[in-house]
N, C-alpha and C positions, 0 to 999 in steps of 0.2 A: 504494500500500500504506500502511495506517495505521501510525503510529509505535508499535512494540512495545517500545521501549527503556525498560523499567520496572525499578525496583529489585526484585530477587528477594525473594519472600516466603518465609516458613518452609515448607518442603516436607518432611515427615517421610520420605516414600519416597525422595526425592532424597538426603537426609542419610544414610539407611541404605545406599543404593547407593554413594554417595561413600566412606563409611567402609569398605565391603567392598572397593572397588577400591584404596583406600589400603593396607589390610592386605595385599592380594594383591601389591601392588608391593613391599612389604617382604619378603614370603615368597619371591617369585620375581623377582629383579632383572632377569632377561632380559626380562620383560614390562613393566618399569617405563615405558619410553618409550611403548609402546603404550597403557598405562593412563592415562598423563598426557595423551596426545593425544586419547583417546576420552572420558575422564571427568574427570580431575583438573584439567585446564586450563579447565574450564567452570564457570559459575556456576549454571546451572539444568539441569533435566532436558531441557527443550526444546532448549537449546543443544547439549547433548551428543548427543541423539538425532539432531538435524538434521545435525550433523557426521558422526556414525557412518553414517547412511543415505546421505548424499551421497557419502561415500567408496566405498560399495558400489555404488550405482546409477550412478555416473558412468561414462562411456564415452568413446571417442575422438571421438564426435560431440556429447557433452554433458559438458563439463568439470566437475570437482567444485565449483568456485565457483558456476557457473550452477545446478547441481543443488541446492546449498545455498541459494541465493536462492529457488528454487521451494519447497523444504521450509519454509524460514523463513516465507515468505508464507502457506503453508497453515496453519502453526501459529499465526501471528499473526491471521489473518482468520477462522479457524474457532473457534467457541465450544465445540466438542465434542471436538476431537482430543486435547487435553491430558487431559481427563477419561477419554477412552476408552483411551489407551495406559497411563495409570496403573492403570486397572481391569484391563487385560490383564496387566500385570506382576504385580499382586497375585494374579490368578487362577493364573498359572504358579507363583508361589512357594507358594501354598496347595495346589495340586493335584498338582504334579510333585515327587516325593520327591528327584529329582536336582538340583532347584534349591535349593541350600543357602542362597543369599542372593539379593538382587535384582540384583547385578552379573552373576551367571552368565548368566541369560537375556538380559539387556540386551546383553551383550557377544557371546554365542555362539549363541543359539538362533535358527535361521533361521525357525522358525514365527513368532516375535515380529517379526523383521525383515521378513518377507514381509507380515505383517498390517499393520504400521505403514506400510510402503511403499504398500500398497493404500489406506490411509486418505488418503494424499496424492493418489494417483491418483483416488480417489473425489471428493475435494474439487475437483480439476481438472475432472473430468467434469461435476459439478454446476455449475461455474463457466463451462461452455461451451467449455472448452479440451480437447476430446475427442481431438485429435491427440496432444497431449503425454501425456494420460492413457493412451492406447493404447500409446504408446512405453514408458511406465513398466510397463504390464502385461507387455509383452514382456521388459523387463529383469528384472522380478521372476521371471518364469517361467524365464529363462535362469540367473539367479543362484541361486535358492532351490528350483527344481523345484516351484513352487506357482503355479497359474494361476487368478487371481481376476479376473473381469471388473470394471472400475472402476465399472460401474453397479450392481453387486450391493449390497445393503443389509445391513450387518453391525453388530450392536450392540456393547456393551462387556462386559468381563469374559470375553473369549474365549480359550480355550486351543486352539492348533493344535499338537498334540504330535508331534514328529519332522517332520511337515509334508510330507515327500517325496511327490510325486505327488497332492497335493490339488488338486481342480478345483472351482471354484465359478462357476456360470453367470450370465449377464447379469441375469436377473430373479429370482435367488435372494434369499431373505430369511433372515437368521439373527438371532434376537433375543438378548437379554442372557444371559450366564452359560451359554454352550454350550461343550462340550468336543468336539473333533474330532481323531481320530487320523489317521495317515498313510494314503495311498492311498484317501481318501474322495472320492467324486464327487457333487456336487449338479448334475446335468445334465438335459438334455432327452431326449425320446424320438424325435426325428425332425427334420425341417427346417421345422416350423411356426414362424411368427413370433408375437410377442406374449408374453404372460405364460405362460412354459413351464417354469419351474424351481421347485424345492422351496421350501417355507416352513417353516423350522425354528423352533419356538417356544422359549421360555425354559427353561433348565435341562436341555436334552437332552444325552445322551451318544451320540456316533456312533462305533462301534468301527472298528478298522483294516480297510481294504478294503471298507467298505460302499459301495454304490452306491444313491443315492436319485434316481430319474429321473422327470421330468415335474412338472407343477404340482400336486404333492401336499403335504399338510400333515402335519408331524410334531408331534403335540400336546405341550404343555408337560410337562416332567419325565418324558419317555419315554426309553427306551434302545433303540438299534439295535445288534444284535449284530454282531461282526466278520464280514466276508465276506457279509453279507446283501445282497439286491437288493430294494429297496422300490419298488413300483409303484403303491401305493394309500395312502390316508390312514391314519395311525396315530393312534388316540385318545390323549388325555392320560393320563399315568401308566401307560403300557403298555410291555412289552418285546416287541420284534419280532425274529424270527430266521428265516433260511432263504432259499432261492432258489426261487420268490419268497417274500418275507418274510410270515410269519403271526404273529398275536399268540399268544404262549406264556405270558403271565402279566404280572406287574407287577414293576417294579424293586424291589430290596431297600432302596434308599435313597430318602429323600424328594426329594433333588435329585441325580439320577444324575450330572450333569456335575461336581458337586463331589466325590462319592465315588469316581468313576473305577473302579467295580467292574465288571469285564468278565464275571464269572461269570454263567451262566444258571441254575445250581442252587445253593441254599444248601448250604454245607458241612455234612456230618453231624457231630453232636456225638459226641465220643468218650467 
């Protein structure tokens, strides 16, 4: 492993997260020890996240220090993971009204934890360490109720809101700036092998409970309504709804994933 012991550089997001944790420790002394352990005792966002994830992913067969070494190595040797998890944190803060600061999702949102744990598993998979990657996939599923195959390709600026029961298959592709709600499945349609999972292009919003099945493409800046079952390609800038899903119009927002507007009809003016 290359040497990553470098002097921390100014990181605006980390400074905001650190300050929020510091203020919370003052407001709620019961949480002070927890906040110092997870955030305030660390010098960088990478250090804090590696410590936090290692504590969650560790098990009786894989102790926290070993898990921490794996995560540190992934963060050190990947040129992308740091950029990706910063973009994910910003996406949560901008799109989720419950995320009052950066510390809240960093500390408590299992969608963020599952996604960053997947990023470590994906790095392991691409590095040829498929056994350990699969072990992490299992732990992520057990801990967070989110099942993401480590071979799936997921971009940055991703919000997995609430996250419970999200399933993302092996050959799925999710591009940048996508928002996914709970109980979404990006799955296959049978026992065929090869490229068999959905391709979700940038800026897409996928509503709660939607099932997108097979090697279909969801065009950029589209919206899939809650509870829909998508079995065919959806053109860019479209709204699809129903079982099976059909095109019913266009999203109200230019970037549905950012607006998070779940409505299918524009509200009437009073």
